[in-house]
C-alpha positions as CSV (number, residue, x, y, z in Angstrom):
1,T,186.5,193.0,193.3
2,S,188.6,193.2,196.5
3,L,188.6,197.0,196.3
4,E,184.9,197.2,195.9
5,S,184.4,194.9,198.9
6,V,186.0,197.5,201.2
7,Q,184.6,200.5,199.5
8,S,181.6,200.9,201.9
9,S,183.8,200.8,205.0
10,V,186.1,203.6,203.9
11,Q,185.2,207.2,204.6
12,G,186.5,210.7,203.8
13,S,189.5,211.2,201.5
14,A,190.5,207.5,201.7
15,K,187.2,206.7,200.1
16,T,187.8,209.2,197.4
17,Q,191.2,207.8,196.6
18,L,189.7,204.2,196.7
19,N,187.0,205.2,194.2
20,G,189.7,206.7,191.9
21,L,191.6,203.4,192.0
22,I,188.6,201.4,191.2
23,E,187.8,203.5,188.2
24,R,191.4,203.2,187.0
25,V,191.2,199.4,187.4
26,K,188.0,199.3,185.4
27,A,189.6,201.4,182.7
28,S,192.6,199.1,182.5
29,Q,190.4,196.1,182.2
30,V,188.5,197.7,179.3
31,R,191.8,198.4,177.6
32,V,193.0,194.8,178.2
33,D,189.7,193.4,176.8
34,E,190.0,195.7,173.8
35,M,193.6,194.6,173.3
36,K,192.7,190.9,173.6
37,E,189.9,191.4,171.1
38,T,192.2,193.3,168.7
39,T,194.9,190.5,168.9
40,R,192.4,187.6,169.0
41,E,192.5,186.9,165.3
42,Q,196.3,187.0,165.3
43,R,196.6,184.7,168.3
44,E,194.1,182.2,167.1
45,R,195.7,182.2,163.6
46,V,199.0,181.2,165.2
47,A,197.3,178.6,167.3
48,C,195.5,177.2,164.2
49,E,198.6,177.0,162.2
50,S,200.3,175.1,165.0
51,I,197.4,172.7,165.1
52,L,197.5,172.2,161.3
53,R,201.3,171.5,161.4
54,E,200.8,168.9,164.1
55,A,197.9,167.4,162.2
56,Q,200.0,167.2,159.1
57,A,202.8,165.5,161.1
58,K,200.2,162.8,162.2
59,L,199.3,162.1,158.6
60,N,203.0,162.0,157.7
61,A,203.4,159.3,160.3
62,V,200.7,157.4,158.5
63,D,202.6,157.6,155.3
64,E,205.8,156.4,157.0
65,A,203.9,153.4,158.4
66,F,202.6,152.6,154.9
67,G,206.2,152.5,153.8
68,K,206.7,149.4,155.8
69,T,203.8,147.7,154.1
70,S,205.5,148.3,150.8
71,D,208.7,146.7,152.1
72,A,206.7,143.8,153.5
73,E,204.9,143.0,150.2
74,A,208.0,143.5,148.1
75,P,208.7,139.8,147.7
76,Y,205.3,139.4,146.1
77,L,206.1,142.0,143.4
78,K,209.0,140.0,142.0
79,G,206.8,138.3,139.4
80,I,207.4,134.9,140.9
81,E,204.2,132.8,141.0
82,F,205.2,130.8,144.1
83,L,207.6,132.2,146.6
84,P,209.8,129.8,148.7
85,L,207.9,128.9,151.9
86,E,210.3,130.5,154.3
87,E,210.2,133.8,152.3
88,T,206.4,133.6,152.3
89,I,206.2,133.1,156.0
90,K,208.4,136.1,156.6
91,A,206.6,138.3,154.2
92,V,203.2,137.5,155.8
93,A,204.6,138.1,159.3
94,D,206.1,141.4,158.2
95,S,202.9,142.5,156.6
96,E,200.9,141.8,159.7
97,V,203.3,143.8,161.8
98,A,203.1,146.7,159.2
99,I,199.3,146.6,159.3
100,V,199.4,147.1,163.1
101,G,201.7,150.0,162.8
102,V,199.6,151.7,160.1
103,Q,196.4,151.2,162.1
104,E,197.9,152.7,165.2
105,A,199.1,155.7,163.2
106,I,195.6,156.1,161.6
107,D,193.9,155.8,165.0
108,E,196.2,158.5,166.5
109,A,195.6,160.8,163.6
110,R,191.8,160.3,163.8
111,A,191.7,161.1,167.5
112,F,193.8,164.2,167.1
113,L,191.7,165.5,164.2
114,Q,188.4,165.0,166.0
115,E,189.7,166.8,169.1
116,K,191.1,169.8,167.1
117,V,188.0,170.2,165.0
118,V,186.1,171.1,168.2
119,E,188.9,173.5,169.2
120,I,189.2,175.3,165.9
121,R,185.4,175.9,165.7
122,K,185.7,178.2,168.7
123,F,188.1,180.4,166.8
124,A,187.1,183.6,165.0
125,E,185.2,182.8,161.8
126,V,187.9,184.1,159.6
127,V,190.4,181.8,161.2
128,S,188.2,178.7,161.8
129,K,186.9,178.7,158.2
130,V,190.4,178.2,156.9
131,G,191.4,175.8,159.7
132,L,188.4,173.6,159.3
133,K,188.9,173.4,155.5
134,E,192.5,172.3,156.0
135,L,191.4,169.7,158.6
136,D,188.8,168.4,156.2
137,T,191.5,167.9,153.6
138,L,193.6,166.0,156.1
139,N,190.6,164.0,157.2
140,K,190.0,162.9,153.6
141,K,193.6,161.9,153.4
142,R,193.1,159.8,156.5
143,D,190.0,158.2,155.0
144,G,192.0,157.3,152.0
145,A,194.6,155.7,154.3
146,V,191.8,153.7,156.0
147,Q,190.7,152.3,152.6
148,K,194.2,151.6,151.6
149,V,195.0,149.6,154.8
150,A,191.8,147.7,154.5
151,L,192.8,146.6,151.0
152,F,196.3,145.7,152.1
153,T,194.8,143.8,155.1
154,K,192.5,141.8,152.7
155,E,195.5,141.0,150.4
156,T,197.5,139.9,153.4
157,E,194.8,137.6,154.7
158,E,194.6,136.0,151.2
159,R,198.3,135.6,151.1
160,K,198.3,134.1,154.6
161,R,195.7,131.5,153.6
162,A,197.8,130.6,150.6
163,M,200.9,130.4,152.8
164,L,199.2,128.2,155.3
165,Q,198.1,125.9,152.5
166,Q,201.6,125.9,151.2
167,Q,202.9,125.0,154.6
168,A,200.4,122.1,154.8
169,V,201.6,120.7,151.5
170,S,205.2,121.1,152.7
171,K,204.6,119.2,155.9
172,V,202.8,116.4,154.1
173,T,205.7,116.3,151.5
174,E,208.2,116.1,154.4
175,A,206.3,113.2,156.0
176,E,206.3,111.4,152.6
177,A,210.0,111.8,152.2
178,A,210.7,110.6,155.7
179,A,208.5,107.5,155.0
180,R,210.4,106.8,151.8
181,K,213.7,106.9,153.7
182,M,212.3,104.7,156.4
183,M,211.2,102.1,153.7
184,T,214.6,102.3,152.0
185,T,216.3,101.6,155.3
186,A,213.9,98.7,156.0
187,K,214.6,97.2,152.6
188,D,218.4,97.4,153.3
189,F,217.8,94.4,155.6
190,T,216.9,92.2,152.7
191,L,220.2,92.9,151.0
192,K,222.0,91.0,153.7
193,E,220.1,87.8,153.0
194,T,221.2,84.9,150.8
195,E,218.7,83.3,148.3
196,S,218.1,80.6,151.0
197,G,217.1,83.3,153.5
198,E,220.2,83.0,155.6
199,V,221.6,86.2,157.1
200,E,225.2,87.2,156.2
201,I,226.2,90.1,158.4
202,T,228.4,90.7,161.4
203,P,226.8,91.5,164.8
204,K,228.3,95.0,164.6
205,A,227.0,95.7,161.1
206,A,223.6,94.3,162.2
207,Q,223.4,96.6,165.2
208,E,224.4,99.6,163.0
209,M,221.6,98.7,160.6
210,C,219.0,98.4,163.3
211,D,220.1,101.7,164.8
212,R,219.7,103.4,161.4
213,F,216.3,102.0,160.9
214,A,215.3,103.1,164.5
215,A,216.5,106.7,163.7
216,A,214.6,106.7,160.4
217,S,211.5,105.4,162.0
218,K,211.6,107.9,164.8
219,F,212.0,110.8,162.3
220,A,209.2,109.6,160.1
221,E,206.8,109.2,163.0
222,E,207.7,112.8,164.2
223,R,207.1,114.2,160.7
224,L,203.8,112.3,160.4
225,D,202.6,113.5,163.8
226,D,203.5,117.1,163.1
227,A,201.7,117.0,159.7
228,R,198.6,115.4,161.2
229,Q,198.4,118.0,164.0
230,Y,198.8,120.8,161.5
231,M,196.2,119.4,159.3
232,V,193.7,119.1,162.1
233,E,194.2,122.8,162.9
234,R,193.9,123.7,159.2
235,Q,190.7,121.7,158.8
236,R,189.2,123.3,161.9
237,A,190.1,126.8,160.5
238,T,188.8,125.9,157.1
239,R,185.4,124.9,158.5
240,A,185.3,128.1,160.6
241,E,186.1,130.2,157.6
242,K,183.6,128.3,155.4
243,K,186.0,127.9,152.5
244,D,185.1,127.0,149.0
245,Q,184.8,123.4,147.9
246,A,188.1,123.4,146.1
247,T,190.0,124.2,149.3
248,V,188.1,121.6,151.2
249,Q,188.9,119.0,148.5
250,E,192.6,120.0,148.6
251,M,192.7,119.5,152.3
252,S,191.0,116.1,151.9
253,G,193.6,115.1,149.4
254,L,196.4,116.0,151.8
255,V,194.8,114.0,154.6
256,S,194.6,111.1,152.2
257,R,198.3,111.4,151.4
258,L,199.0,111.3,155.2
259,N,196.9,108.1,155.5
260,T,199.1,106.6,152.8
261,V,202.2,107.7,154.7
262,Q,200.8,105.9,157.8
263,S,200.3,102.8,155.7
264,E,203.9,102.9,154.3
265,L,205.3,103.3,157.8
266,G,203.4,100.2,158.8
267,K,204.8,98.2,155.9
268,A,208.3,99.4,156.6
269,K,208.0,98.3,160.2
270,S,206.7,94.9,159.2
271,I,209.7,94.4,156.8
272,A,212.2,95.5,159.4
273,S,210.6,93.5,162.2
274,E,210.9,90.2,160.3
275,H,214.6,90.8,159.4
276,E,215.5,92.3,162.8
277,Q,214.3,89.0,164.3
278,K,216.6,87.1,161.9
279,F,219.5,89.4,162.7
280,V,218.9,88.9,166.4
281,A,218.7,85.1,166.0
282,K,221.9,85.2,163.9
283,M,223.7,87.3,166.6
284,V,222.5,85.0,169.3
285,M,223.7,81.9,167.5
286,Q,227.0,83.6,166.7
287,E,227.5,84.6,170.3
288,A,226.6,81.1,171.4
289,S,229.0,79.6,168.8
290,D,231.8,81.9,170.1
291,L,231.1,80.8,173.6
292,M,231.2,77.2,172.6
293,R,234.5,77.6,170.9
294,T,235.9,79.4,173.9
295,L,234.6,76.5,176.1
296,E,236.0,73.8,173.8
297,S,239.3,75.5,173.7
298,G,239.4,75.6,177.5
299,I,238.5,72.0,177.7
300,E,241.2,71.0,175.4
301,K,243.8,73.0,177.4
302,V,242.6,71.4,180.6
303,T,242.7,68.0,179.1
304,E,246.2,68.5,177.8
305,E,247.4,69.7,181.1
306,A,245.7,66.9,183.0
307,A,246.9,64.1,180.6
308,P,249.8,62.9,182.8
309,L,247.2,62.2,185.5
310,L,245.0,60.2,183.2
311,V,247.5,58.1,181.1
312,E,248.0,54.6,182.5
313,G,246.2,55.5,185.6
314,G,248.7,58.2,186.3
315,R,251.6,55.7,187.0
316,R,254.0,57.7,184.8
317,F,253.2,60.9,186.6
318,L,253.6,59.2,190.0
319,G,256.8,57.5,188.8
320,D,258.3,60.9,188.0
321,L,257.4,62.1,191.4
322,L,259.1,59.1,193.1
């Protein structure tokens, strides 16, 4: 194009030479175009094979991601009807992470295949026909992965719901155990009473017993509060998910058990409060008695030392001085 732009301004032999150059350039371009056309199929076939290899690698990544789902659900394949709670929590968490990994690999493969279908369609028919067929096979494989991850996701959701219910039962059971311990600690107070209701215990032992009850009471209250908060969240989720009547009834049963725990805590506090007051009264009386004995001992000592001043008006004491 540059040569042709100056062609009109050149005269004589220079113009003749320029015309010759232009013709040679055109001839070279024709040969280049012919060569490109001759090698097009070969070049596009190489490019197509490269695309197919990369597409296969994307699907292999999907398979590798699915390997993690197999590892995550392995605990459920042991044939055990109910897994330990901690193992269930881990298995569900691992499954959710694996699902994210699989979905990301599937999305990446889908985007790549969609892009490359457009590219391969531009190739020569003999090349594109084979390439598109291979991509279609890979797309079907990807569709199978989509269905597979959807099924695994559904199973994981069911397992998670069961795990959450198992966790709810565990929290309620922990609260009940803490309440029983608190009640046992409260009843220990009664073992220190005689048939007449008198308290037989040292101040130190009474303090230790009160401290144990306070610790048991604090722990029981914490377990109850934790269970109640969890149950509120589960009830809210159950309503949102519109669960079946059996699940709703089970949740109601757990709430009822927590109400019983609350009642038991109240009874334990009532028992402990009555006896703590007796213990405190006993300790106060004992401390007062100890103070009186100390005071009386002091008085006796002072009286003894002051006796010479008091006997016979102190005449013996004064006589000794004189």
